[in-house]
C-alpha positions in Angstrom: -66.0 -18.6 -10.4 -63.0 -17.3 -12.3 -60.0 -15.9 -10.6 -58.9 -12.3 -11.1 -56.1 -12.1 -13.7 -54.5 -9.0 -12.2 -53.0 -8.4 -8.8 -51.6 -5.3 -7.1 -49.6 -5.3 -3.8 -49.3 -2.0 -2.1 -46.6 -2.3 0.6 -46.3 0.8 2.8 -43.2 0.4 5.0 -43.5 0.8 8.8 -47.3 1.2 8.7 -48.7 1.3 12.2 -52.0 -0.7 12.3 -53.2 1.0 15.5 -53.0 4.4 13.8 -55.2 3.7 10.9 -58.8 4.8 11.0 -60.0 1.4 9.6 -58.4 -0.3 12.7 -59.8 2.2 15.2 -57.1 4.8 15.1 -58.1 8.4 15.8 -54.8 10.2 16.3 -54.1 10.8 12.6 -56.2 10.8 9.4 -56.0 8.1 6.8 -59.1 8.6 4.6 -57.7 6.7 1.6 -56.5 3.6 3.4 -60.0 3.7 5.1 -61.5 4.1 1.6 -59.8 0.9 0.4 -60.7 -0.9 3.7 -64.4 -0.1 3.1 -64.4 -2.4 0.0 -61.9 -5.0 1.3 -61.4 -7.9 3.6 -59.9 -6.5 6.7 -57.7 -9.1 8.5 -57.5 -8.6 12.3 -54.9 -11.1 13.3 -52.1 -10.6 10.8 -48.6 -10.7 12.2 -45.0 -10.2 11.2 -42.8 -13.2 10.2 -39.2 -12.6 9.2 -37.9 -9.2 10.1 -37.0 -6.5 9.5 -37.3 -4.8 6.0 -35.8 -7.2 3.4 -36.6 -10.5 5.3 -40.2 -9.4 5.3 -40.1 -8.8 1.6 -38.5 -12.3 1.2 -41.5 -13.7 3.0 -43.9 -12.1 0.5 -41.9 -12.7 -2.7 -40.3 -16.1 -1.9 -42.8 -17.5 0.6 -40.2 -19.0 3.0 -39.5 -17.9 6.6 -35.7 -17.4 6.3 -34.9 -15.8 9.7 -34.2 -19.3 11.2 -31.4 -19.9 8.7 -30.0 -16.5 7.7 -30.2 -12.8 8.3 -31.3 -10.0 6.0 -30.1 -11.0 2.6 -30.6 -11.7 -1.1 -32.7 -14.3 -2.9 -30.7 -17.5 -2.7 -29.8 -20.2 -5.3 -32.2 -22.7 -3.8 -35.3 -20.5 -4.3 -37.1 -18.4 -6.8 -39.3 -15.3 -6.2 -42.8 -15.6 -7.5 -41.9 -13.0 -10.2 -39.6 -15.7 -11.8 -42.6 -18.1 -12.1 -44.9 -15.3 -13.3 -42.4 -14.4 -16.0 -42.2 -18.0 -17.2 -46.1 -18.0 -17.3 -46.1 -14.8 -19.5 -47.6 -12.5 -16.9 -46.4 -8.9 -17.0 -44.7 -8.0 -13.7 -43.9 -4.4 -12.7 -42.1 -3.0 -9.7 -42.4 0.6 -8.7 -40.4 1.6 -5.6 -38.4 4.2 -3.7 -37.0 1.6 -1.4 -33.2 1.9 -1.4 -32.5 -1.5 0.2 -33.7 -3.1 -3.0 -30.7 -1.7 -4.8 -27.8 -2.3 -2.4 -26.1 -5.3 -0.9 -28.5 -7.6 0.9 -31.4 -6.8 -1.4 -29.8 -6.5 -4.8 -31.6 -9.3 -6.7 -35.2 -9.0 -5.6 -36.0 -6.7 -8.6 -34.2 -8.6 -11.3 -37.0 -11.0 -12.2 -39.6 -8.3 -12.7 -40.4 -7.7 -16.4 -39.9 -3.9 -15.7 -39.1 -1.7 -12.7 -38.9 1.9 -11.8 -36.7 3.2 -8.9 -37.7 6.7 -7.7 -34.7 8.2 -6.1 -33.9 10.1 -2.9 -35.3 8.2 0.1 -33.4 7.6 3.4 -29.9 6.2 2.6 -30.3 6.2 -1.2 -26.9 7.4 -2.6 -28.5 9.7 -5.1 -26.6 13.0 -5.0 -23.1 13.9 -4.1 -23.7 17.5 -2.9 -26.6 19.7 -1.8 -28.5 21.7 -4.4 -26.8 25.2 -4.2 -30.1 26.9 -5.0 -31.9 25.4 -2.0 -33.4 28.0 0.3 -34.9 25.8 3.0 -38.2 25.0 1.4 -40.2 22.9 0.8 -37.8 20.8 2.8 -37.5 22.8 5.9 -34.5 22.9 8.2 -34.2 19.6 10.0 -31.6 17.8 12.1 -29.3 15.3 10.4 -29.1 11.6 11.3 -25.4 11.7 12.3 -24.1 15.2 12.8 -20.5 14.2 12.3 -21.0 12.2 9.1 -22.2 13.0 5.6 -25.8 11.8 5.0 -27.2 10.9 1.7 -30.6 12.2 2.6 -29.2 15.6 3.7 -28.2 16.1 0.1 -31.3 14.5 -1.5 -33.9 16.6 0.4 -32.4 19.8 -1.0 -33.5 18.7 -4.5 -37.2 18.5 -3.6 -38.7 21.6 -5.2 -42.3 20.6 -4.4 -44.3 18.0 -2.5 -44.5 16.0 -5.7 -40.7 15.7 -5.7 -40.6 13.7 -2.4 -39.9 10.0 -3.0 -43.2 8.8 -1.6 -45.4 11.1 -3.7 -43.2 10.4 -6.8 -43.7 6.6 -6.3 -47.5 6.7 -5.9 -47.9 9.1 -8.8 -45.8 6.8 -10.9 -48.1 4.0 -9.9 -51.2 5.9 -10.8 -49.6 6.9 -14.2 -48.6 3.2 -14.9 -52.2 2.1 -14.2 -53.5 4.7 -16.5 -51.0 4.4 -19.4 -50.1 0.7 -19.2 -52.4 -1.3 -16.9 -55.3 -1.7 -19.2 -53.1 -2.8 -22.0 -52.3 -6.0 -20.2 -54.9 -8.8 -19.7 -52.9 -10.1 -16.8 -50.3 -8.4 -14.6 -48.7 -8.4 -11.2 -47.9 -4.9 -9.9 -45.7 -4.6 -6.8 -45.5 -1.1 -5.3 -42.9 -1.1 -2.5 -43.4 2.4 -1.0 -40.9 3.2 1.8 -43.1 5.7 3.5 -44.0 6.2 6.3 -40.6 4.9 7.2 -38.2 7.5 8.5 -37.0 10.1 7.8 -40.3 11.7 8.9 -39.8 14.6 6.5 -42.7 16.3 4.9 -43.4 19.8 3.4 -46.2 22.0 4.4 -49.1 21.7 4.9 -48.3 18.2 6.3 -45.3 19.2 8.4 -47.4 21.3 10.8 -50.6 19.4 10.5 -50.4 17.8 13.9 -47.7 19.9 15.6 -48.3 23.6 14.8 -46.3 25.2 17.6 -42.9 23.4 17.2 -40.0 25.8 17.0 -36.5 25.1 15.6 -35.2 22.3 13.4 -37.5 19.5 12.9 -36.6 16.1 14.3 -37.1 13.8 11.3 -34.9 10.9 12.5 -36.3 9.1 15.5 -34.0 7.5 18.0 -33.8 3.7 18.1 -34.0 3.2 21.9 -35.6 1.6 24.9 -36.4 3.5 28.1 -36.1 6.5 25.8 -37.6 9.2 28.1 -36.5 7.5 31.3 -32.9 7.7 30.2 -33.2 11.3 28.9 -32.5 10.4 25.3 -35.2 12.8 24.2 -37.6 15.0 26.1 -41.4 14.5 26.3 -41.9 17.5 23.9 -39.4 16.0 21.4 -41.1 12.6 21.7 -44.5 14.2 20.9 -42.9 16.1 18.0 -41.4 12.9 16.5 -44.7 11.0 16.8 -46.6 13.9 15.1 -44.0 13.9 12.3 -44.7 10.2 11.7 -48.4 11.1 11.6 -47.7 13.9 9.1 -45.9 11.4 6.8 -48.6 8.8 7.2 -51.3 11.3 6.2 -49.2 12.6 3.3 -48.6 9.2 1.8 -52.3 8.3 2.4 -53.2 11.4 0.4 -51.0 10.2 -2.5 -52.4 6.7 -2.2 -55.7 8.3 -3.1 -54.3 9.0 -6.6 -53.7 5.3 -7.0 -57.3 4.5 -5.9 -58.6 7.1 -8.3 -56.7 5.4 -11.1 -58.2 2.1 -10.1 -61.7 3.7 -10.2 -61.2 5.5 -13.5 -59.7 2.5 -15.2 -62.4 0.0 -14.1 -59.8 -2.2 -12.5 -62.0 -3.3 -9.6 -63.8 -5.8 -11.8 -60.9 -8.1 -12.3 -58.0 -7.1 -10.0 -57.0 -8.4 -6.6 -55.6 -5.6 -4.4 -53.5 -6.1 -1.3 -52.4 -3.4 1.1 -49.8 -4.6 3.6 -46.6 -3.7 5.4 -43.4 -5.3 6.7 -43.8 -4.2 10.3 -44.8 -1.2 12.5 -42.7 1.4 14.2 -42.5 2.2 17.9 -43.3 5.8 18.6 -43.2 5.9 22.4 -45.2 2.8 23.2 -43.6 1.2 26.3 -41.1 4.1 26.1 -39.6 2.5 22.9 -38.7 4.4 19.7 -37.7 3.0 16.3 -36.9 -0.7 15.9 -34.4 -1.4 18.6 -33.6 -5.0 19.6 -36.7 -5.9 21.6 -39.3 -8.6 21.1 -42.1 -7.7 18.6 -44.7 -6.1 20.8 -48.1 -5.4 19.3 -47.2 -2.0 17.8 -44.5 -3.4 15.6 -45.6 -7.0 15.2 -49.4 -6.8 14.8 -49.8 -5.4 11.3 -52.6 -4.3 9.0 -53.7 -6.4 6.0 -56.4 -5.4 3.5 -57.3 -7.6 0.5 -59.9 -6.6 -2.1 -61.3 -9.4 -4.2 -63.9 -8.7 -6.9 -66.0 -11.6 -5.9 -66.0 -11.0 -2.1 -68.1 -8.6 -0.1 -66.2 -6.6 2.4 -65.9 -8.3 5.8 -63.6 -8.8 8.8 -61.5 -11.9 8.8 -60.1 -13.0 12.2 -58.1 -16.1 11.2 -54.4 -16.0 12.0 -52.1 -14.9 9.1 -48.6 -13.8 8.4 -46.7 -12.4 5.4 -45.7 -15.8 3.9 -49.5 -16.3 3.4 -49.4 -13.4 0.9 -47.0 -15.4 -1.3 -49.3 -18.5 -1.0 -52.3 -16.4 -1.9 -50.6 -15.0 -5.0 -49.3 -18.4 -6.2 -52.8 -19.7 -5.7 -54.3 -16.8 -7.7 -52.0 -17.2 -10.6 -51.8 -21.1 -10.4 -48.0 -21.0 -10.1 -45.7 -24.0 -9.5 -43.2 -23.4 -6.7 -40.3 -25.8 -6.4 -38.7 -24.7 -3.2 -40.1 -25.3 0.3 -42.5 -22.5 1.4 -44.4 -21.9 4.6 -47.6 -20.0 3.6 -51.3 -20.8 3.5 -53.4 -19.2 0.8 -55.9 -16.7 2.1 -58.3 -17.0 -0.9 -60.5 -19.6 0.8 -60.9 -17.3 3.8 -61.8 -14.4 1.4 -64.3 -16.4 -0.6 -65.9 -18.0 2.5 -64.6 -21.6 1.8 -64.0 -23.9 4.7 -60.3 -24.9 5.0 -58.0 -25.7 7.9 -56.9 -22.5 9.6 -53.4 -21.6 10.6 -52.8 -22.9 14.1 -49.7 -20.9 14.8 -47.5 -18.2 13.3 -43.8 -17.7 14.0 -41.6 -14.7 13.5 -38.4 -13.0 14.5 -35.0 -11.8 13.6 -32.0 -14.0 12.9 -30.0 -14.7 16.0 -32.6 -13.0 18.3 -36.0 -13.9 19.8 -38.2 -16.5 18.1 -41.9 -15.7 18.6 -44.9 -17.9 18.2 -48.6 -17.1 18.7 -51.8 -19.0 18.3 -54.2 -16.1 17.9 -54.6 -15.5 21.6 -51.2 -16.1 23.3 -47.9 -14.7 22.2 -44.6 -16.3 23.3 -41.2 -14.8 22.7 -38.3 -17.1 23.4 -34.9 -15.4 23.7 -31.6 -17.1 23.2 -29.7 -18.7 26.1 -26.1 -20.1 26.4 -24.4 -17.0 24.9 -26.7 -17.2 21.9 -25.0 -20.4 20.6 -25.0 -22.5 18.6 -25.9 -20.3 15.6 -25.1 -20.8 11.9 -25.7 -18.7 8.9 -26.8 -20.6 5.7 -26.1 -18.7 2.5 -24.5 -19.0 -0.9 -24.5 -15.2 -1.4 -23.1 -13.9 1.9 -24.9 -10.7 1.3 -26.5 -8.6 4.1 -27.5 -5.1 5.0 -24.8 -2.5 4.7 -24.7 0.4 7.2 -23.8 3.4 5.1 -22.8 5.6 8.0 -20.3 3.0 9.2 -18.6 1.7 6.0 -16.1 -0.4 8.0 -18.9 -2.4 9.7 -19.6 -5.4 7.5 -20.2 -9.1 7.9 -16.9 -11.1 8.1 -16.1 -13.5 5.3 -16.7 -17.2 5.8 -13.8 -19.0 7.5 -12.4 -22.5 7.9 -15.3 -23.5 10.2 -17.7 -23.3 7.3 -19.0 -26.4 5.6 -21.5 -27.6 3.0 -25.0 -28.5 4.1 -28.5 -28.6 2.4 -31.6 -26.5 3.0 -34.8 -28.5 3.6 -36.1 -29.9 0.3 -33.1 -28.7 -1.7 -30.3 -30.6 -3.4 -28.3 -27.5 -3.9 -25.2 -27.3 -1.6 -25.2 -24.3 0.7 -22.4 -22.9 2.7 -23.1 -23.1 6.4 -21.0 -20.8 8.7 -21.1 -21.6 12.4 -20.7 -18.6 14.8 -19.3 -18.8 18.3 -19.5 -16.5 21.3 -17.3 -13.5 20.5 -17.7 -13.6 16.8 -18.9 -10.6 14.8 -22.6 -11.3 14.0 -24.8 -9.7 11.4 -26.0 -6.2 12.3 -29.5 -7.1 13.5 -28.2 -10.1 15.5 -25.7 -8.2 17.6 -26.1 -7.9 21.4 -28.9 -10.3 21.7 -30.7 -10.3 25.1 -30.1 -13.6 26.9 -32.6 -15.6 28.9 -35.2 -12.9 28.2 -38.6 -14.5 27.6 -42.1 -13.1 27.3 -45.6 -14.6 27.3 -48.8 -12.5 27.0 -52.5 -13.3 26.8 -53.5 -10.8 24.1 -57.2 -11.3 24.7 -57.0 -10.3 28.4 -53.9 -8.2 28.2 -53.8 -6.4 24.8 -51.2 -3.9 26.0 -48.8 -6.7 27.0 -48.3 -5.5 30.6 -48.4 -8.9 32.4 -45.6 -11.3 31.6 -46.9 -14.9 32.2 -43.4 -16.5 32.1 -43.2 -19.3 34.7 -46.9 -20.2 34.5 -48.3 -23.6 33.3 -49.2 -21.8 30.1 -45.5 -21.4 29.2 -45.0 -25.1 29.0 -47.9 -25.3 26.5 -46.4 -22.6 24.4 -42.9 -24.1 24.6 -44.4 -27.4 23.2 -46.2 -25.4 20.4 -42.9 -23.7 19.5 -41.1 -27.1 19.4 -43.8 -28.5 17.1 -43.6 -25.4 14.9 -39.8 -25.7 14.6 -40.1 -29.4 13.6 -42.8 -28.6 11.1 -40.6 -25.9 9.5 -37.6 -28.4 9.6 -35.7 -25.6 11.2 -32.0 -26.2 12.2 -31.8 -28.4 15.3 -29.3 -25.9 16.7 -32.2 -23.4 17.1 -33.6 -25.6 19.9 -30.2 -25.6 21.6 -29.8 -21.8 21.1 -33.2 -21.2 22.7 -32.7 -23.7 25.5 -35.7 -25.7 24.5 -36.3 -29.1 26.2 -35.8 -31.1 23.0 -32.2 -29.9 22.9 -31.3 -32.1 25.9 -32.7 -35.3 24.3 
């Protein structure tokens, strides 16, 4: 059996698994995702690894769970993305994206090893325009609230330049994908196409008919920026009506981007690509829309709505089926390196999914870990999920990096990661002989954005089989000791920094 020589990854950001028709969702319509699912392998136990946006893409493109060593950041000196190896092998690689984080500090070198790339402008924080379009009359982008009323917002300017639905970043990106498949795809015997589509990530901004599709009686400015909050309704951050409106606006964007995904699937149909192309549809994480009274991506453990993610993989030689083995995003890297027979020199943490897809018997993944640097570390075995929070003032904690590059916060230009100081020293990543700067942090230090204000001594354990909505915390039960032991084993297998056990207050730290 020969392997497909072409592969396409369709990454839709913040894609909520439980809202897709192919995973039982009925609230919103997703006919084209369901159309792809009907011919694909549908994975039912796929979970997040490194979080949030750029760390998840690092999992896919580099194959290593970096959140135990560093925060959101660039590709480092000790590793190479799979596009580097594909280029050396002569495979055409193409990136099509509207994702602004790929072109700013903290994500600035993920695109550089692609043979070619297109950046479609205007999404979220993309610094595209310096003033509004003076001819804008309020349509198709209808009046909507700004993210920060007292600060200039890049998107406030960008949205005034959208003259039609096709001008919105998501539609532009998927139309560009369909065009590339039609005009270029069949000219290449082998290629890797990576479509990093930032929808349905906020802002939840759509034109008609999508804007009113699920919320026809809303009056006033649309709320396109969801709060990032816990106890959101309880604390009066938004009203129940506003919460409903925000959720429906996410659904509108989900259905709009699903519609434009249909154009990509049409291009695959018309070009005969299904005969020799592997197609993956995935995401980085979900997005809370009121579940457990949570909105956005605040600093909470990864409950099911954000951490249990969709994964569809089409393989020309595999009949559609459901695959219930445990998987995570580093496994996509392993699958692609297996498909293209790539050599990878740095340590990776994935397991190829090709044997599962083709019905071959190989050892299954016994656990999957995930989390955010300096916050909870989670492990699950397919039934039980254990989230271990930091103890002891979240110390000791070190950042390992030779680039010192992390996510900027455009609306707070003075908020940035402090430079390394005299406490920093040289160390080595597992399996690497390249020196790396290791910066220890102490209580009171400024930490990377997503590591700030970690919740201490805050642990969770759920039986997802008996308690799928995670309502009964089993902390303190005998089962916790088993999951602690599994977490200890996983950290050893990953060769994670010893300080992680100390930071998390694990038993091995006292040995």
